N, C-alpha and C positions, 0 to 999 in steps of 0.2 A: 166183903171187900174184894176177895179174889175173883168172885163172879163178875164184878164190874170191870175189873182189869181185863178178864178174858173177853168180855163183850166189846170193850174199847179196842183191843187189839184186832178182834175179828172185824169190827166196823172199819177201822183204818185199812186193814188188808183188803176188804171188799172195795172200798173207795179207790184204792190204788189200782186194783185189777180192773175196775170199771173205767177209770180214766185212761189207762193204757189201752183197753179194748176199744173204747170209743175213738181214741187217737188213731189206732190201726185201721179202723173202719173208714174214718175220714181220709186217711192217707191213700188207701187202696181204692176207695170210691172215687177220689179225685183223679188218681192215676189212670183208672180204667174208664173214666167218664160216666160213672154211675151216680155222681152227686157232686156237691161242691162243699167247701169248707164253710160252715155256718159260723163257727166260733173263731174269732181272730186269735192268733197265737197257737192254734193247734197245728198239727202236722201240715206242712205245705210242701208239696213236691216241687222242686225246681223244674221249670219247663225246659224240655230238651228239643232242640231244632235239628232237622236233617234236610239235606238236599234230596229232592225228588225230581223226576223228569220235567214236571211242569212248574217248578218253583221251589219254595222252601216251606216245609211243614213244621209248625211249633205247637205241639199238643193238639188242641182243637182249632187253632188258627192256621190259616193257609195264606201264604203270600205268593200270588201267581206271578209267573214270569211276565215281564213288561214287553216282551218282543211283539205282542199284538196289541199294544196300547193298554192303558190303565183306565179303570172305571172312574166316574166322577167322584171326587172326594179323596182320591189317592194320587200318589205321585210315584214316579220311577226312582228307585234308589239303588245304588250299587252296594250291596252288602253280602254277608255270608251267614251261615247258621250260628257261628260263634258270636258274631256281633249282635244278632237278634236275641240270642239267649242272654247276653250281657245286658242289653237294653230292657228286656222283659223281666229278668230276675233281679236287675238292679245291683249287679256285682261289678267288680273291678278287674275281671280277668283280661289277659292279653290275648288278642286275637290275630290270626294271620291277615295279610292285606288282600289276598285274593278275594274277588267278589263276583256276584251274579246280580244282574239287574232284575229287581222284583218290584211289584206294586205294594206300597205301604200307605197306611193312613197317616194323617198329620200327627197324631199322638205318638205313633211308633217312630216317625221321622224325627220328632222332637227328642224322644228318648235316645235315638241313635246319635243325637247331637248335630243334626243337619237342619 
């Protein structure tokens, strides 16, 4: 009886360590662009956006400045990194009103509420 209890505890401990390890791999793999999250509900890193010289960068997505026109299928929107993060991550943060004109696709424009 005691042997079965030890095996059960060992098995549960192993499964917990395995789940945490896989979660860490998915988190850092997605953060550094080495893979994507295959299992829904596992670690998802919120996408961070930053201003760069030629537009706004959000993880692996890039929103080019609209100063030289936008490609077909996109439109110029006046937005900022905070608003793009809010739209992509789906949260309700309050963002500043300052903006930069960048080219966004119709799905991003809809997420921005425009």
